[in-house]
N, C-alpha and C positions, 0 to 999 in steps of 0.2 A: 646541136640536135641529142635530147640528153631520151635516152632510157627509163619506159612507163616506168618500173620497176622507183630506176632516181627518182623522180617524178613524184609519182604516190607516197615515198620518206620523206620528199618537200614541204608539201604539202598538211600531210599529219603532223608532225613539224611545230609546221608555221600554227595549225592549229590551237597545239598546248602546249608555244611557246610564249613565253610572261614576255612584257612591252624589253625588261634589263635583257632577257632571253634572244633578240634578238634585235639589240644594239652591241650584241657583245662579240654575236657574231658576223652582225654586217662588217664592227672594225677587224675583225683574226683572218680573212678571207673577202676582203673587198670585189673583189671577180668576181671566187665566183659564188657569193651571195648576192648578187646585180646580174650574172646568168643566170641563174632561179629561179632569180625575183623575176625580171622580165617573160621568162619560158611562163613557165606557170603563173602565169597573173589573172588568167579569168579565172583558174580553181583558184589561186586564193582573194580573189573580188568574191567569191559566190559565198566564202565560209562567212568572210567581214560584212554583211549582211545581218541588219538585226531578226530578231526573229521572231516567231508573235509569239503575245504575251500569253501566260499559260498561269494557274498557280496549283499549288503543291498539295494537296492536303494528307495529312498522317493516319494514319487509322490504327489504330491498336489492334487491330489481328489482321490487319493486312498488307501492312505495313504504307508503299509511299505511293501514293497515285498523283497524275500527270492530268489535267483535263482543259486542252486547248481554247481557250477563246477565239483564234481567231475567224477571222468574218471569209464565210463561204457563197458568194455566188452563183447562183448554176444559167 
């Protein structure tokens, strides 16, 4: 069982890690990576889900604005 901070650190790292960084971590410490991957599988699965499509518009005075294009069913 891992503590909550270790779990959160691994999930956050996995969210921003590139494919090559993940493969390198698998090769360096196989046992720890497998243990963390197994225990954090649900959280990592939620991260790997595709995000709804968005459109980014750049306005001169405002900056970048994001518009959510996902379908919301009430």
